[in-house]
N, CA, C and O of each residue as an XYZ file, in Angstrom:
900
protein
N     -24.896    -20.705     15.318
C     -23.980    -19.975     16.199
C     -23.515    -20.903     17.318
O     -24.331    -21.559     17.965
N     -22.217    -20.956     17.541
C     -21.684    -21.848     18.569
C     -21.877    -21.253     19.941
O     -22.207    -20.075     20.081
N     -21.665    -22.093     20.977
C     -21.780    -21.622     22.359
C     -20.790    -20.508     22.631
O     -21.119    -19.527     23.299
N     -19.565    -20.655     22.111
C     -18.543    -19.623     22.319
C     -18.993    -18.289     21.736
O     -18.872    -17.255     22.393
N     -19.513    -18.301     20.505
C     -19.973    -17.073     19.873
C     -21.098    -16.442     20.681
O     -21.099    -15.235     20.926
N     -22.065    -17.276     21.098
C     -23.227    -16.761     21.819
C     -22.809    -16.139     23.148
O     -23.350    -15.111     23.553
N     -21.848    -16.761     23.823
C     -21.423    -16.260     25.131
C     -20.892    -14.845     25.052
O     -21.305    -13.998     25.845
N     -19.989    -14.554     24.125
C     -19.413    -13.206     24.114
C     -20.328    -12.209     23.422
O     -20.317    -11.028     23.771
N     -21.116    -12.649     22.456
C     -22.035    -11.722     21.794
C     -23.202    -11.313     22.685
O     -23.820    -10.272     22.462
N     -23.506    -12.134     23.701
C     -24.589    -11.781     24.625
C     -24.339    -10.446     25.314
O     -25.285     -9.764     25.708
N     -23.078    -10.073     25.462
C     -22.740     -8.818     26.140
C     -22.891     -7.612     25.216
O     -22.782     -6.471     25.665
N     -23.145     -7.859     23.912
C     -23.196     -6.778     22.929
C     -24.431     -6.909     22.035
O     -24.342     -7.443     20.929
N     -25.579     -6.424     22.510
C     -26.825     -6.519     21.726
C     -26.689     -5.898     20.336
O     -27.347     -6.335     19.392
N     -25.829     -4.873     20.209
C     -25.670     -4.203     18.910
C     -25.066     -5.125     17.860
O     -25.195     -4.880     16.661
N     -24.405     -6.191     18.318
C     -23.706     -7.079     17.391
C     -24.357     -8.447     17.270
O     -23.724     -9.396     16.807
N     -25.605     -8.558     17.676
C     -26.271     -9.859     17.673
C     -26.353    -10.482     16.277
O     -26.365    -11.706     16.150
N     -26.408     -9.660     15.239
C     -26.516    -10.180     13.876
C     -25.152    -10.350     13.212
O     -25.062    -10.566     12.004
N     -24.097    -10.249     14.013
C     -22.750    -10.221     13.462
C     -22.378    -11.504     12.729
O     -21.662    -11.452     11.728
N     -22.851    -12.656     13.207
C     -22.415    -13.927     12.633
C     -22.714    -14.013     11.139
O     -21.862    -14.439     10.359
N     -23.915    -13.612     10.738
C     -24.239    -13.735      9.320
C     -23.680    -12.571      8.497
O     -23.575    -12.663      7.274
N     -23.321    -11.469      9.179
C     -22.803    -10.308      8.462
C     -21.303    -10.416      8.195
O     -20.827     -9.962      7.154
N     -20.552    -11.014      9.126
C     -19.095    -11.062      8.943
C     -18.575    -12.477      8.730
O     -17.435    -12.654      8.302
N     -19.387    -13.482      9.020
C     -18.948    -14.850      8.796
C     -18.409    -15.504     10.048
O     -17.874    -14.844     10.938
N     -18.560    -16.815     10.099
C     -18.133    -17.547     11.303
C     -16.624    -17.589     11.442
O     -16.121    -17.796     12.546
N     -15.872    -17.397     10.337
C     -14.402    -17.419     10.441
C     -13.907    -16.308     11.357
O     -12.972    -16.505     12.133
N     -14.532    -15.149     11.266
C     -14.130    -14.022     12.121
C     -14.541    -14.285     13.567
O     -13.758    -14.058     14.489
N     -15.758    -14.761     13.762
C     -16.219    -15.030     15.123
C     -15.369    -16.113     15.791
O     -15.086    -16.027     16.986
N     -14.968    -17.116     15.039
C     -14.171    -18.194     15.604
C     -12.750    -17.759     15.929
O     -12.042    -18.455     16.657
N     -12.319    -16.601     15.392
C     -10.979    -16.088     15.704
C     -10.937    -15.397     17.064
O      -9.859    -15.146     17.604
N     -12.116    -15.090     17.618
C     -12.177    -14.385     18.906
C     -11.647    -15.297     20.018
O     -12.059    -16.449     20.150
N     -10.735    -14.754     20.801
C     -10.175    -15.480     21.932
C     -10.718    -14.883     23.225
O     -10.695    -13.665     23.399
N     -11.199    -15.714     24.122
C     -11.678    -15.235     25.418
C     -10.613    -15.471     26.478
O     -10.012    -16.543     26.550
N     -10.392    -14.447     27.299
C      -9.392    -14.536     28.367
C     -10.018    -14.136     29.689
O     -11.009    -13.406     29.724
N      -9.436    -14.617     30.774
C      -9.819    -14.207     32.123
C      -8.556    -13.792     32.857
O      -7.590    -14.554     32.914
N      -8.556    -12.580     33.422
C      -7.383    -12.079     34.141
C      -7.792    -11.647     35.545
O      -8.926    -11.231     35.779
N      -6.857    -11.753     36.461
C      -7.123    -11.384     37.849
C      -7.045     -9.875     38.046
O      -6.439     -9.165     37.242
N      -7.664     -9.391     39.122
C      -7.599     -7.970     39.471
C      -6.139     -7.552     39.620
O      -5.331     -8.277     40.202
N      -5.810     -6.372     39.087
C      -4.451     -5.856     39.159
C      -3.581     -6.256     37.986
O      -2.443     -5.798     37.876
N      -4.098     -7.105     37.105
C      -3.336     -7.568     35.949
C      -3.496     -6.601     34.776
O      -4.611     -6.165     34.492
N      -2.392     -6.256     34.083
C      -2.521     -5.395     32.899
C      -3.209     -6.135     31.753
O      -2.901     -7.295     31.478
N      -4.135     -5.459     31.094
C      -4.754     -5.976     29.876
C      -3.934     -5.568     28.658
O      -3.854     -6.303     27.673
N      -3.330     -4.395     28.738
C      -2.302     -3.985     27.776
C      -1.434     -2.934     28.457
O      -1.846     -2.315     29.438
N      -0.217     -2.737     27.922
C       0.762     -1.838     28.536
C       1.106     -0.675     27.607
O       1.029     -0.793     26.384
N       1.481      0.431     28.202
C       1.918      1.609     27.466
C       3.123      1.235     26.593
O       4.091      0.657     27.087
N       3.064      1.563     25.301
C       4.155      1.269     24.386
C       4.085     -0.093     23.724
O       4.863     -0.385     22.815
N       3.165     -0.923     24.169
C       3.009     -2.271     23.626
C       2.284     -2.208     22.279
O       1.409     -1.366     22.076
N       2.655     -3.105     21.363
C       1.973     -3.157     20.070
C       0.529     -3.592     20.258
O       0.244     -4.502     21.037
N      -0.372     -2.948     19.548
C      -1.803     -3.273     19.639
C      -2.119     -4.383     18.647
O      -2.016     -4.190     17.435
N      -2.502     -5.537     19.163
C      -2.732     -6.714     18.324
C      -4.187     -7.172     18.291
O      -4.561     -7.985     17.446
N      -5.018     -6.651     19.216
C      -6.393     -7.138     19.330
C      -7.367     -6.013     19.654
O      -7.005     -5.014     20.277
N      -8.608     -6.197     19.219
C      -9.718     -5.333     19.633
C     -10.271     -5.920     20.926
O     -10.628     -7.097     20.976
N     -10.342     -5.096     21.973
C     -10.689     -5.565     23.312
C     -12.146     -5.267     23.640
O     -12.594     -4.125     23.537
N     -12.885     -6.309     24.039
C     -14.276     -6.174     24.468
C     -14.417     -6.802     25.847
O     -14.015     -7.947     26.055
N     -14.987     -6.056     26.791
C     -15.123     -6.536     28.162
C     -16.446     -7.283     28.320
O     -17.515     -6.736     28.048
N     -16.361     -8.530     28.758
C     -17.552     -9.355     28.950
C     -18.035     -9.331     30.391
O     -19.237     -9.281     30.650
N     -17.096     -9.367     31.324
C     -17.430     -9.320     32.755
C     -16.316     -8.574     33.491
O     -15.153     -8.610     33.090
N     -16.709     -7.882     34.600
C     -15.724     -7.185     35.411
C     -15.498     -5.758     34.952
O     -16.253     -5.239     34.130
N     -14.464     -5.120     35.480
C     -14.166     -3.729     35.126
C     -12.661     -3.517     35.056
O     -11.887     -4.180     35.746
N     -12.268     -2.578     34.205
C     -10.852     -2.239     34.034
C     -10.713     -0.722     33.968
O     -11.675     -0.001     33.705
N      -9.497     -0.260     34.212
C      -9.207      1.174     34.198
C      -8.105      1.441     33.170
O      -7.052      0.805     33.201
N      -8.355      2.382     32.262
C      -7.342      2.806     31.308
C      -6.700      4.066     31.854
O      -7.386      5.045     32.148
N      -5.382      4.040     31.988
C      -4.700      5.134     32.678
C      -3.383      5.479     32.000
O      -2.829      4.691     31.233
N      -2.894      6.682     32.305
C      -1.622      7.160     31.779
C      -0.708      7.503     32.948
O      -1.097      8.237     33.855
N       0.506      6.968     32.920
C       1.497      7.234     33.966
C       2.503      8.237     33.435
O       3.136      8.009     32.404
N       2.648      9.356     34.150
C       3.582     10.391     33.719
C       5.006     10.052     34.170
O       5.215      9.124     34.950
N       5.968     10.808     33.676
C       7.362     10.562     34.024
C       7.631     10.787     35.510
O       8.536     10.176     36.078
N       6.845     11.667     36.141
C       7.050     11.923     37.574
C       6.243     10.982     38.461
O       6.195     11.161     39.678
N       5.608      9.976     37.852
C       4.904      8.962     38.642
C       3.438      9.251     38.891
O       2.763      8.465     39.557
N       2.925     10.360     38.371
C       1.514     10.685     38.563
C       0.656      9.883     37.588
O       1.000      9.744     36.414
N      -0.461      9.357     38.083
C      -1.360      8.562     37.255
C      -2.656      9.329     37.022
O      -3.251      9.864     37.957
N      -3.082      9.376     35.773
C      -4.357      9.985     35.416
C      -5.237      8.907     34.792
O      -4.842      8.265     33.819
N      -6.426      8.710     35.350
C      -7.372      7.753     34.790
C      -8.075      8.383     33.591
O      -8.696      9.439     33.713
N      -7.974      7.736     32.444
C      -8.585      8.258     31.219
C     -10.046      7.847     31.115
O     -10.905      8.670     30.798
N     -10.331      6.576     31.382
C     -11.714      6.101     31.387
C     -11.769      4.709     31.985
O     -10.739      4.075     32.218
N     -12.993      4.239     32.233
C     -13.226      2.906     32.784
C     -13.906      2.034     31.739
O     -14.666      2.517     30.900
N     -13.619      0.752     31.808
C     -14.270     -0.230     30.952
C     -15.044     -1.195     31.825
O     -14.511     -1.722     32.801
N     -16.302     -1.427     31.478
C     -17.143     -2.355     32.223
C     -17.772     -3.345     31.255
O     -17.591     -3.238     30.042
N     -18.514     -4.311     31.794
C     -19.152     -5.334     30.962
C     -20.002     -4.679     29.874
O     -20.804     -3.789     30.156
N     -19.823     -5.122     28.646
C     -20.563     -4.551     27.531
C     -19.853     -3.391     26.857
O     -20.353     -2.842     25.875
N     -18.674     -3.007     27.381
C     -17.915     -1.915     26.779
C     -16.859     -2.465     25.823
O     -16.276     -3.522     26.066
N     -16.623     -1.742     24.746
C     -15.507     -2.019     23.842
C     -14.463     -0.936     24.067
O     -14.805      0.227     24.282
N     -13.199     -1.313     24.017
C     -12.122     -0.361     24.315
C     -11.847      0.527     23.109
O     -11.356      0.057     22.082
N     -12.164      1.811     23.238
C     -11.960      2.731     22.130
C     -10.485      2.958     21.816
O     -10.133      3.268     20.678
N      -9.617      2.806     22.824
C      -8.192      3.003     22.579
C      -7.635      1.894     21.683
O      -6.817      2.160     20.803
N      -8.075      0.653     21.905
C      -7.604     -0.426     21.035
C      -8.111     -0.212     19.603
O      -7.386     -0.472     18.643
N      -9.345      0.259     19.461
C      -9.881      0.530     18.127
C      -9.058      1.607     17.430
O      -8.689      1.463     16.264
N      -8.773      2.691     18.157
C      -7.997      3.795     17.602
C      -6.595      3.341     17.192
O      -6.105      3.704     16.123
N      -5.956      2.546     18.049
C      -4.595      2.075     17.758
C      -4.576      1.111     16.578
O      -3.657      1.146     15.760
N      -5.594      0.246     16.487
C      -5.668     -0.688     15.361
C      -5.879      0.063     14.045
O      -5.282     -0.288     13.027
N      -6.723      1.091     14.064
C      -6.987      1.864     12.856
C      -5.764      2.671     12.423
O      -5.506      2.829     11.229
N      -5.018      3.178     13.398
C      -3.849      4.005     13.097
C      -2.572      3.183     12.931
O      -1.564      3.693     12.442
N      -2.613      1.917     13.334
C      -1.435      1.070     13.247
C      -0.330      1.504     14.183
O       0.849      1.444     13.833
N      -0.711      1.947     15.388
C       0.303      2.403     16.348
C       0.194      1.653     17.665
O      -0.774      0.934     17.916
N       1.219      1.840     18.506
C       1.258      1.179     19.806
C       0.373      1.901     20.803
O      -0.064      3.028     20.569
N       0.115      1.233     21.920
C      -0.715      1.834     22.969
C      -0.003      3.029     23.606
O       1.173      2.925     23.953
N      -0.698      4.170     23.765
C      -0.110      5.326     24.459
C      -0.454      5.344     25.948
O      -0.111      6.294     26.651
N      -1.129      4.300     26.432
C      -1.545      4.216     27.840
C      -1.645      2.740     28.207
O      -1.334      1.870     27.393
N      -2.078      2.462     29.433
C      -2.206      1.076     29.880
C      -3.606      0.834     30.432
O      -4.304      1.766     30.830
N      -4.002     -0.438     30.447
C      -5.291     -0.831     31.022
C      -5.031     -1.860     32.109
O      -4.323     -2.843     31.887
N      -5.612     -1.631     33.299
C      -5.437     -2.506     34.453
C      -6.784     -3.048     34.883
O      -7.744     -2.288     35.011
N      -6.873     -4.344     35.108
C      -8.115     -4.949     35.598
C      -8.356     -4.506     37.035
O      -7.500     -4.700     37.897
N      -9.520     -3.911     37.296
C      -9.873     -3.483     38.653
C     -10.473     -4.642     39.434
O     -10.311     -4.730     40.651
N     -11.162     -5.524     38.734
C     -11.717     -6.750     39.303
C     -11.243     -7.887     38.401
O     -10.511     -7.654     37.439
N     -11.651     -9.099     38.705
C     -11.414    -10.162     37.739
C     -12.168     -9.810     36.466
O     -13.337     -9.430     36.519
N     -11.513     -9.933     35.337
C     -12.094     -9.518     34.060
C     -12.106    -10.699     33.090
O     -11.117    -11.416     32.936
N     -13.255    -10.876     32.443
C     -13.347    -11.799     31.310
C     -13.539    -10.934     30.075
O     -14.424    -10.079     30.034
N     -12.708    -11.162     29.075
C     -12.716    -10.305     27.894
C     -12.631    -11.134     26.623
O     -12.180    -12.279     26.630
N     -13.080    -10.521     25.527
C     -12.966    -11.121     24.204
C     -11.955    -10.309     23.404
O     -11.984     -9.079     23.418
N     -11.062    -11.006     22.706
C     -10.034    -10.368     21.896
C     -10.238    -10.743     20.427
O     -10.227    -11.922     20.073
N     -10.424     -9.734     19.577
C     -10.558     -9.947     18.140
C      -9.244     -9.533     17.476
O      -8.912     -8.347     17.481
N      -8.486    -10.478     16.905
C      -7.187    -10.155     16.293
C      -7.301     -9.063     15.234
O      -8.331     -8.930     14.572
N      -6.225     -8.279     15.080
C      -6.300     -7.078     14.247
C      -6.623     -7.373     12.786
O      -7.329     -6.586     12.156
N      -6.129     -8.486     12.221
C      -6.448     -8.770     10.815
C      -7.934     -9.081     10.633
O      -8.527     -8.710      9.621
N      -8.542     -9.770     11.623
C      -9.977    -10.047     11.567
C     -10.782     -8.795     11.885
O     -11.880     -8.604     11.362
N     -10.232     -7.951     12.739
C     -10.879     -6.661     13.038
C     -11.005     -5.834     11.752
O     -12.067     -5.286     11.459
N      -9.916     -5.753     10.998
C      -9.950     -4.997      9.742
C     -10.927     -5.625      8.753
O     -11.634     -4.913      8.041
N     -10.968     -6.949      8.707
C     -11.873     -7.630      7.791
C     -13.331     -7.394      8.181
O     -14.183     -7.180      7.319
N     -13.613     -7.434      9.489
C     -14.978     -7.185      9.967
C     -15.418     -5.767      9.623
O     -16.574     -5.545      9.265
N     -14.499     -4.805      9.730
C     -14.821     -3.423      9.362
C     -15.227     -3.324      7.897
O     -16.178     -2.621      7.553
N     -14.507     -4.025      7.049
C     -14.792     -3.931      5.617
C     -16.053     -4.703      5.222
O     -16.731     -4.335      4.263
N     -16.368     -5.777      5.962
C     -17.529     -6.606      5.606
C     -18.847     -6.068      6.170
O     -19.890     -6.191      5.528
N     -18.804     -5.478      7.359
C     -20.045     -5.186      8.070
C     -20.226     -3.709      8.404
O     -19.497     -3.180      9.243
N     -21.179     -3.031      7.766
C     -21.491     -1.641      8.156
C     -21.920     -1.552      9.615
O     -21.640     -0.561     10.290
N     -22.606     -2.595     10.104
C     -23.053     -2.596     11.502
C     -21.865     -2.599     12.442
O     -21.839     -1.844     13.413
N     -20.876     -3.443     12.165
C     -19.685     -3.497     13.007
C     -18.912     -2.183     12.895
O     -18.411     -1.672     13.896
N     -18.816     -1.639     11.692
C     -18.105     -0.382     11.478
C     -18.756      0.738     12.280
O     -18.064      1.540     12.908
N     -20.088      0.793     12.260
C     -20.810      1.816     13.024
C     -20.574      1.644     14.517
O     -20.396      2.625     15.240
N     -20.572      0.398     14.979
C     -20.332      0.119     16.398
C     -18.959      0.617     16.820
O     -18.824      1.265     17.858
N     -17.932      0.315     16.015
C     -16.555      0.707     16.351
C     -16.409      2.225     16.384
O     -15.841      2.778     17.326
N     -16.922      2.894     15.355
C     -16.749      4.349     15.297
C     -17.576      5.068     16.353
O     -17.200      6.153     16.797
N     -18.686      4.485     16.758
C     -19.482      5.110     17.827
C     -18.733      5.027     19.160
O     -18.817      5.948     19.973
N     -17.999      3.928     19.391
C     -17.215      3.834     20.631
C     -16.062      4.827     20.616
O     -15.727      5.407     21.649
N     -15.453      5.026     19.450
C     -14.371      6.009     19.349
C     -14.903      7.413     19.588
O     -14.264      8.217     20.267
N     -16.075      7.709     19.028
C     -16.689      9.028     19.223
C     -16.984      9.273     20.702
O     -16.726     10.358     21.223
N     -17.530      8.250     21.377
C     -17.806      8.385     22.807
C     -16.507      8.619     23.578
O     -16.458      9.430     24.502
N     -15.458      7.898     23.185
C     -14.178      8.071     23.857
C     -13.631      9.476     23.703
O     -13.065     10.026     24.647
N     -13.793     10.068     22.518
C     -13.334     11.435     22.297
C     -14.111     12.415     23.163
O     -13.535     13.338     23.738
N     -15.417     12.212     23.255
C     -16.233     13.089     24.095
C     -15.819     12.981     25.567
O     -15.710     13.987     26.268
N     -15.591     11.748     26.018
C     -15.167     11.546     27.406
C     -13.807     12.189     27.658
O     -13.569     12.750     28.727
N     -12.905     12.104     26.660
C     -11.577     12.678     26.821
C     -11.634     14.200     26.906
O     -10.925     14.812     27.704
N     -12.480     14.803     26.078
C     -12.653     16.261     26.134
C     -13.210     16.673     27.495
O     -12.778     17.671     28.073
N     -14.177     15.894     28.007
C     -14.744     16.179     29.327
C     -13.673     16.071     30.400
O     -13.616     16.899     31.309
N     -12.824     15.056     30.299
C     -11.752     14.868     31.274
C     -10.796     16.054     31.256
O     -10.423     16.566     32.311
N     -10.397     16.495     30.060
C      -9.484     17.637     29.948
C     -10.115     18.887     30.556
O      -9.447     19.651     31.252
N     -11.397     19.088     30.290
C     -12.095     20.246     30.856
C     -12.118     20.181     32.377
O     -11.902     21.186     33.053
N     -12.383     18.985     32.912
C     -12.462     18.846     34.370
C     -11.109     19.057     35.019
O     -11.001     19.737     36.039
N     -10.062     18.465     34.419
C      -8.720     18.604     34.990
C      -8.243     20.042     34.894
O      -7.599     20.555     35.810
N      -8.567     20.699     33.765
C      -8.082     22.060     33.547
C      -8.890     23.109     34.290
O      -8.335     24.066     34.830
N     -10.211     22.923     34.313
C     -11.081     23.986     34.818
C     -11.929     23.592     36.033
O     -12.414     24.453     36.766
N     -12.098     22.299     36.232
C     -12.993     21.866     37.306
C     -12.371     22.006     38.685
O     -11.162     21.842     38.845
N     -13.176     22.303     39.661
C     -12.702     22.386     41.031
C     -12.680     20.991     41.635
O     -13.551     20.169     41.351
N     -11.681     20.728     42.471
C     -11.479     19.382     42.993
C     -12.668     18.926     43.837
O     -12.986     17.737     43.844
N     -13.338     19.843     44.552
C     -14.461     19.411     45.381
C     -15.613     18.886     44.525
O     -16.225     17.876     44.873
N     -15.917     19.553     43.414
C     -16.998     19.092     42.531
C     -16.616     17.791     41.826
O     -17.439     16.885     41.690
N     -15.374     17.707     41.383
C     -14.918     16.492     40.709
C     -14.921     15.298     41.659
O     -15.280     14.188     41.267
N     -14.522     15.530     42.900
C     -14.512     14.457     43.895
C     -15.945     14.028     44.225
O     -16.222     12.835     44.355
N     -16.842     14.985     44.360
C     -18.250     14.656     44.633
C     -18.829     13.805     43.514
O     -19.545     12.839     43.775
N     -18.522     14.157     42.266
C     -19.014     13.373     41.131
C     -18.443     11.958     41.150
O     -19.157     10.995     40.871
N     -17.169     11.832     41.475
C     -16.535     10.515     41.506
C     -17.135      9.642     42.599
O     -17.342      8.446     42.392
N     -17.416     10.225     43.757
C     -18.024      9.482     44.857
C     -19.431      9.012     44.486
O     -19.804      7.871     44.758
N     -20.201      9.891     43.868
C     -21.560      9.518     43.473
C     -21.552      8.413     42.428
O     -22.386      7.508     42.467
N     -20.615      8.487     41.495
C     -20.516      7.451     40.469
C     -20.150      6.108     41.084
O     -20.679      5.073     40.679
N     -19.258      6.120     42.053
C     -18.820      4.878     42.702
C     -19.874      4.325     43.651
O     -19.839      3.145     44.002
N     -20.820      5.178     44.069
C     -21.829      4.763     45.049
C     -23.157      4.392     44.407
O     -24.183      4.371     45.087
N     -23.157      4.100     43.112
C     -24.409      3.794     42.422
C     -25.086      2.541     42.979
O     -26.313      2.444     42.972
N     -24.287      1.578     43.462
C     -24.878      0.327     43.953
C     -25.002      0.287     45.476
O     -25.314     -0.764     46.034
N     -24.766      1.399     46.154
C     -24.869      1.416     47.611
C     -24.154      2.608     48.203
O     -23.634      3.451     47.471
N     -24.122      2.687     49.504
C     -23.508      3.828     50.185
C     -22.090      3.544     50.666
O     -21.456      4.409     51.269
N     -21.593      2.346     50.406
C     -20.246      1.991     50.833
C     -19.325      1.928     49.617
O     -19.584      1.176     48.677
N     -18.251      2.716     49.636
C     -17.303      2.766     48.522
C     -15.982      2.159     48.984
O     -15.318      2.691     49.874
N     -15.618      1.059     48.380
C     -14.377      0.370     48.735
C     -13.239      0.977     47.920
O     -12.824      0.423     46.903
N     -12.743      2.121     48.381
C     -11.737      2.849     47.609
C     -10.868      3.675     48.557
O     -11.384      4.336     49.458
N      -9.558      3.639     48.355
C      -8.638      4.394     49.202
C      -8.497      5.824     48.686
O      -8.901      6.135     47.566
N      -7.916      6.689     49.519
C      -7.653      8.063     49.111
C      -6.673      8.081     47.939
O      -6.784      8.903     47.030
N      -5.714      7.162     47.979
C      -4.713      7.089     46.916
C      -5.362      6.754     45.575
O      -5.042      7.363     44.554
N      -6.274      5.786     45.583
C      -6.966      5.403     44.347
C      -7.816      6.552     43.815
O      -7.835      6.806     42.610
N      -8.517      7.245     44.706
C      -9.316      8.400     44.283
C      -8.429      9.483     43.663
O      -8.801     10.109     42.671
N      -7.262      9.691     44.255
C      -6.337     10.688     43.714
C      -5.898     10.313     42.305
O      -5.799     11.172     41.429
N      -5.635      9.031     42.091
C      -5.266      8.567     40.746
C      -6.408      8.791     39.769
O      -6.195      9.197     38.627
N      -7.623      8.521     40.234
C      -8.803      8.710     39.380
C      -8.942     10.170     38.946
O      -9.330     10.455     37.813
N      -8.623     11.085     39.851
C      -8.841     12.509     39.607
C      -7.605     13.224     39.083
O      -7.665     14.405     38.742
N      -6.476     12.507     39.017
C      -5.260     13.110     38.512
C      -4.701     14.185     39.415
O      -4.232     15.220     38.941
N      -4.748     13.942     40.729
C      -4.237     14.914     41.685
C      -3.483     14.181     42.790
O      -3.334     12.960     42.741
N      -3.010     14.922     43.779
C      -2.232     14.327     44.860
C      -3.154     13.730     45.928
O      -4.264     14.214     46.150
N      -2.666     12.665     46.585
C      -3.455     12.008     47.629
C      -3.787     12.981     48.746
O      -4.885     12.942     49.302
N      -2.834     13.861     49.081
C      -3.057     14.823     50.160
C      -4.223     15.756     49.850
O      -4.977     16.134     50.747
N      -4.367     16.124     48.583
C      -5.467     17.007     48.167
C      -6.806     16.306     48.376
O      -7.757     16.898     48.885
N      -6.867     15.036     47.976
C      -8.097     14.262     48.139
C      -8.421     14.053     49.609
O      -9.571     14.205     50.021
N      -7.413     13.706     50.403
C      -7.633     13.472     51.839
C      -8.155     14.730     52.529
O      -9.049     14.664     53.373
N      -7.591     15.865     52.161
C      -8.025     17.127     52.761
C      -9.477     17.421     52.391
O     -10.253     17.866     53.237
N      -9.850     17.176     51.136
C     -11.213     17.454     50.704
C     -12.204     16.471     51.325
O     -13.321     16.851     51.675
N     -11.793     15.202     51.462
C     -12.665     14.214     52.108
C     -12.904     14.569     53.576
O     -14.004     14.390     54.098
N     -11.874     15.068     54.222
C     -12.028     15.503     55.618
C     -13.047     16.636     55.720
O     -13.827     16.704     56.670
N     -13.026     17.523     54.727
C     -13.994     18.622     54.706
C     -15.399     18.077     54.479
O     -16.349     18.541     55.111
N     -15.546     17.094     53.582
C     -16.849     16.466     53.368
C     -17.344     15.802     54.652
O     -18.533     15.856     54.967
N     -16.436     15.181     55.383
C     -16.810     14.518     56.639
C     -17.233     15.561     57.668
O     -18.187     15.352     58.418
N     -16.523     16.676     57.699
C     -16.879     17.756     58.635
C     -18.275     18.288     58.337
O     -19.016     18.664     59.246
N     -18.628     18.314     57.042
C     -19.955     18.785     56.637
C     -21.038     17.735     56.914
O     -22.229     18.038     56.835
N     -20.634     16.519     57.233
C     -21.597     15.462     57.495
C     -22.066     14.731     56.245
O     -23.104     14.070     56.253
N     -21.288     14.856     55.166
C     -21.683     14.237     53.898
C     -21.150     12.815     53.760
O     -21.772     11.981     53.103
N     -20.009     12.535     54.372
C     -19.405     11.198     54.305
C     -18.854     10.830     55.678
O     -18.695     11.686     56.549
N     -18.564      9.535     55.858
C     -17.785      9.066     57.006
C     -16.594      8.295     56.455
O     -16.742      7.452     55.570
N     -15.424      8.586     56.982
C     -14.201      7.972     56.476
C     -13.805      6.788     57.346
O     -13.781      6.882     58.573
N     -13.497      5.678     56.696
C     -13.052      4.467     57.372
C     -11.752      4.009     56.724
O     -11.380      4.498     55.658
N     -11.078      3.095     57.350
C      -9.818      2.603     56.809
C     -10.083      1.765     55.549
O     -10.624      0.662     55.638
N      -9.707      2.283     54.397
C      -9.858      1.552     53.149
C     -11.204      1.707     52.479
O     -11.401      1.196     51.377
N     -12.154      2.409     53.124
C     -13.446      2.608     52.472
C     -14.114      3.877     52.975
O     -13.740      4.441     54.003
N     -15.122      4.309     52.212
C     -15.813      5.567     52.488
C     -17.310      5.309     52.523
O     -17.847      4.612     51.662
N     -17.977      5.868     53.515
C     -19.426      5.724     53.640
C     -20.110      7.022     53.225
O     -19.801      8.089     53.755
N     -21.030      6.929     52.286
C     -21.786      8.101     51.852
C     -22.953      8.318     52.814
O     -23.761      7.414     53.028
N     -23.041      9.505     53.389
C     -24.081      9.833     54.357
C     -25.162     10.717     53.731
O     -26.351     10.525     53.989
N     -24.754     11.671     52.920
C     -25.711     12.628     52.342
C     -25.475     12.747     50.833
O     -24.697     13.588     50.382
N     -26.154     11.899     50.065
C     -25.996     11.930     48.610
C     -26.532     13.218     48.001
O     -25.992     13.719     47.015
N     -27.594     13.751     48.594
C     -28.195     14.969     48.048
C     -27.226     16.134     48.101
O     -27.141     16.924     47.160
N     -26.493     16.242     49.204
C     -25.520     17.333     49.339
C     -24.398     17.176     48.326
O     -23.969     18.149     47.706
N     -23.922     15.941     48.160
C     -22.870     15.687     47.176
C     -23.363     15.969     45.765
O     -22.633     16.522     44.942
N     -24.606     15.585     45.490
C     -25.172     15.809     44.159
C     -25.324     17.300     43.870
O     -25.064     17.758     42.758
N     -25.741     18.035     44.868
C     -25.900     19.489     44.692
C     -24.553     20.125     44.379
O     -24.462     21.003     43.521
N     -23.503     19.682     45.076
C     -22.165     20.209     44.811
C     -21.697     19.784     43.432
O     -21.163     20.599     42.679
N     -21.892     18.510     43.091
C     -21.428     17.986     41.806
C     -22.066     18.693     40.631
O     -21.432     18.882     39.593
N     -23.333     19.090     40.791
C     -24.062     19.718     39.689
C     -23.962     21.221     39.698
O     -24.494     21.894     38.815
N     -23.276     21.754     40.705
C     -23.146     23.220     40.813
C     -22.289     23.739     39.661
O     -21.222     23.193     39.381
N     -22.752     24.779     39.005
C     -22.041     25.390     37.893
C     -21.448     26.720     38.334
O     -22.141     27.599     38.846
N     -20.131     26.839     38.115
C     -19.471     28.092     38.453
C     -19.614     29.068     37.289
O     -19.243     28.756     36.158
N     -20.145     30.231     37.570
C     -20.373     31.250     36.528
C     -19.162     32.144     36.420
O     -19.146     33.065     35.604
């Protein structure tokens, strides 16, 4: 196994045996790229030419409506494979959404002809691909349920807790949170002000400080009967 193969496969323990299962020709076709934060990884309507695997950094897959509203479909982080690229490659269609790098991203791209060949050669690779698609479908159903039925205060509390996993400081604007939740910035700002009034958060310019995670967690896990 070459250094290049080892580097990108290190992010995917499920595919560690891939070299002998699919052959070095497929592994050598993988192209590694590095893109800056804010750079599109793929665009809505663009032809899908590669299977996308994130090695480092994070990206956001989102849909922009005709009226300019953005809905975040899911996030991609290190060790994640993009289920949308898999779905588009299998269906032979263009991207119905876009992916934007949230941080600097290093990614591996497997060209579509080699992707199809790997599927046919390796049951392990096939299982990996379909499991990511299944997870994506579950996440999409959850998103639809939250947007359709979830209350904005619970959804916002969940988003804050998810963003605060590595600390109590969230480097995120009200506008970005609104895009994440598929709602208006004014709605998010009003709800954050209410959280601040309750003593759960402190609002700063460009970032949010979590003060009471337990209160946010209780709200996030609250079930409306």
